[in-house]
C-alpha positions as CSV (number, residue, x, y, z in Angstrom):
1,M,11.0,15.5,10.1
2,G,12.8,12.3,9.4
3,L,15.0,11.4,6.8
4,I,14.4,10.5,3.1
5,V,15.2,7.0,2.5
6,P,16.5,6.1,-0.9
7,V,13.7,4.0,-2.7
8,D,16.1,1.0,-3.0
9,D,16.3,0.9,0.9
10,L,12.6,1.6,1.6
11,I,11.3,-1.9,2.5
12,L,7.7,-0.8,2.3
13,F,8.1,0.3,-1.2
14,Q,10.0,-2.7,-2.3
15,K,7.4,-5.0,-0.7
16,T,4.6,-3.2,-2.5
17,Y,6.5,-3.0,-5.6
18,D,7.0,-6.9,-5.7
19,F,3.4,-7.5,-4.7
20,L,2.3,-5.4,-7.7
21,L,4.6,-7.4,-10.1
22,W,2.8,-10.4,-8.9
23,F,-0.6,-8.8,-8.7
24,Y,-0.9,-7.0,-12.2
25,P,-0.8,-10.2,-14.3
26,L,-3.7,-11.6,-12.0
27,I,-5.9,-8.5,-12.6
28,Q,-5.4,-9.0,-16.4
29,R,-6.9,-12.4,-16.0
30,L,-10.1,-11.1,-14.7
31,P,-13.2,-11.6,-16.9
32,K,-13.3,-9.1,-19.7
33,H,-16.4,-7.3,-18.7
34,H,-15.0,-6.6,-15.3
35,R,-11.4,-5.8,-16.1
36,A,-12.6,-2.5,-17.4
37,T,-14.4,-1.6,-14.1
38,L,-13.0,-3.7,-11.2
39,G,-9.8,-4.6,-12.7
40,K,-9.1,-0.8,-13.5
41,Q,-10.0,0.3,-9.9
42,L,-7.7,-2.5,-8.5
43,E,-4.7,-1.2,-10.9
44,E,-5.3,2.5,-10.1
45,L,-5.6,1.9,-6.4
46,S,-2.5,-0.3,-6.1
47,L,-0.5,2.0,-8.1
48,S,-1.7,5.0,-6.2
49,I,-0.4,3.1,-3.0
50,L,2.9,2.7,-4.4
51,L,3.2,6.2,-5.4
52,A,1.7,7.7,-2.1
53,E,4.5,5.6,-0.3
54,L,6.9,7.5,-2.4
55,T,5.3,11.0,-1.6
56,A,5.1,10.1,2.2
57,N,9.0,9.2,2.1
58,A,9.8,12.3,0.4
59,D,8.0,14.6,2.9
60,R,10.1,15.9,5.8
61,K,7.6,17.9,7.5
62,T,4.9,16.7,9.9
63,D,2.7,16.1,6.8
64,R,4.5,12.9,6.5
65,Y,2.1,11.2,9.0
66,L,-0.9,12.4,7.2
67,K,0.5,11.0,4.0
68,Q,1.1,7.7,5.7
69,L,-2.6,7.7,6.9
70,H,-3.6,8.1,3.2
71,V,-1.4,5.1,2.3
72,S,-3.2,3.1,5.1
73,M,-6.6,4.2,3.8
74,E,-5.9,3.3,0.2
75,L,-4.6,0.0,1.7
76,E,-8.0,-0.7,3.4
77,K,-9.7,0.2,0.0
78,L,-7.6,-2.2,-1.8
79,R,-8.5,-4.9,0.8
80,I,-12.3,-4.5,0.3
81,L,-11.8,-4.5,-3.6
82,I,-9.8,-7.7,-3.5
83,R,-12.4,-9.4,-1.0
84,L,-15.0,-8.3,-3.5
85,T,-13.0,-10.0,-6.4
86,K,-12.8,-13.1,-4.2
87,D,-16.5,-13.3,-3.3
88,L,-17.3,-12.8,-7.1
89,H,-15.2,-15.9,-7.7
90,F,-12.8,-14.1,-10.0
91,I,-9.7,-15.3,-7.8
92,S,-9.5,-18.6,-5.8
93,I,-9.2,-18.8,-2.1
94,K,-5.6,-19.8,-2.4
95,Q,-4.7,-16.5,-4.4
96,Y,-7.0,-14.4,-2.0
97,T,-5.0,-15.9,1.0
98,Y,-1.7,-15.1,-0.8
99,I,-2.9,-11.6,-1.5
100,A,-4.1,-11.0,2.0
101,K,-0.8,-12.2,3.4
102,K,1.2,-9.8,1.4
103,I,-1.2,-6.9,2.2
104,N,-0.9,-7.7,5.9
105,E,2.9,-7.7,5.5
106,I,2.8,-4.3,3.9
107,A,0.4,-2.9,6.5
108,K,2.6,-4.2,9.2
109,I,5.7,-2.4,7.8
110,L,3.5,0.8,7.1
111,V,2.3,0.9,10.8
112,G,5.9,0.6,12.1
113,W,6.9,3.4,9.9
114,M,4.0,5.5,11.1
115,K,5.1,4.9,14.8
116,V,8.6,6.0,14.0
117,T,7.1,9.1,12.5
118,V,5.0,9.9,15.4
119,S,8.0,9.2,17.8
120,T,10.3,11.4,15.8
121,D,7.9,14.2,15.5
122,V,7.3,14.2,19.3
123,L,11.1,14.1,20.0
124,V,11.6,17.0,17.5
125,K,8.9,19.1,19.2
126,K,10.4,18.5,22.6
127,I,13.8,19.6,21.5
128,N,12.3,22.7,20.1
């Protein structure tokens, strides 16, 4: 139940998009052998998060919350892969800290959106 927000106005989408603009070149600098495995996973997962945000935004039904949960789970997977990338010394501590900060920002916005979705669904159910 909620309104579809234009992509340009969706703060979550914009934060994720900006993060990916910064993150993709970093992935390309992974060691060649790992670019095809870990790098590909990082690319696919980060892109799937962005697209899942769009899908959740477009959903007007109660499925929106489930789609938001999917985004949250994908974000957690990305955190784990990025931690692995750091532990393998493919990125610096400084880069890892920056990435963690950006992912935390995205996660906070997502949680806020999920809370609004739940409260909107509860309100609509009370009215009906």
